[in-house]
N, C-alpha and C positions, 0 to 999 in steps of 0.2 A: 072335073063334078060333073061336067058335057059329056065327055066320051064316057059318064057309069062306069069306073075309075074308084067311087067313093071308098070304098076299103080302103083302097092307096093314099088317099087323102089324109082319111082318118087314121090310119098308120105316122103319114110323115107326121101329123100335125100331134097328135102322143110323145111321138119321138123328140117332137123341137119343144116341146112344156118338158118333156122329161130335161132336157139339156139346158132351158133357162132353170130349173132347180137348182139344178148342176152347180150351172156359177153363179147363180146370184146366191148360192149358200154362198163361195167362192167369194164373189164381192162385199157380203156383210162379215167373214168373218178379217177377210184381210181394213176397210174401213170403220166398224162401226165396232166392233171389238175391242173390249179395255183392257187396255193391259200393265199391270200392274210394274212386271221385271222390268228391269234394267239388262238387256244381255248384253252381248258387249261380245262381235268376231274378230278374234287375233288368227292374225293370218302369216302366215311361217313365210318369211323374207326371199326364200328361195322362190314362191307360189309367185310372191310379189314378181319375180322378176321374168317368171316362166310366161303369163299373162302380159305385161309389157312385148316382150318379144315377138309373145303371136297376135297378138292385136298391129303392132310396127307393122308386122309380116302380113295381114291381114291388108291391112291398110294401104303399102307399099303396091300389092300386090290388085287391089281392087283401082286402086290411080294406076297405076302402069301397065296393065297385063300383058302389055307384048313381052314388058324384058322377062317376063318366063318362057312366053314359048320363043326367044331369041335363043334363050340357050337349050332348048330341043333340040 
């Protein structure tokens, strides 16, 4: 504001308020909305195997990054 850029400051404040509005809508929907239905998610066994495989590879490459570089 001291640099005579009041318009940019106003645009930033308005954009921040719009962002807060949308984020709070998500938070209110997640924590405060009543959900009387009991929806259960079923996951195919193949997807479970793929998920565990990707998780294992990610953890191993995160813990031992030199393993991949040594292979290359």
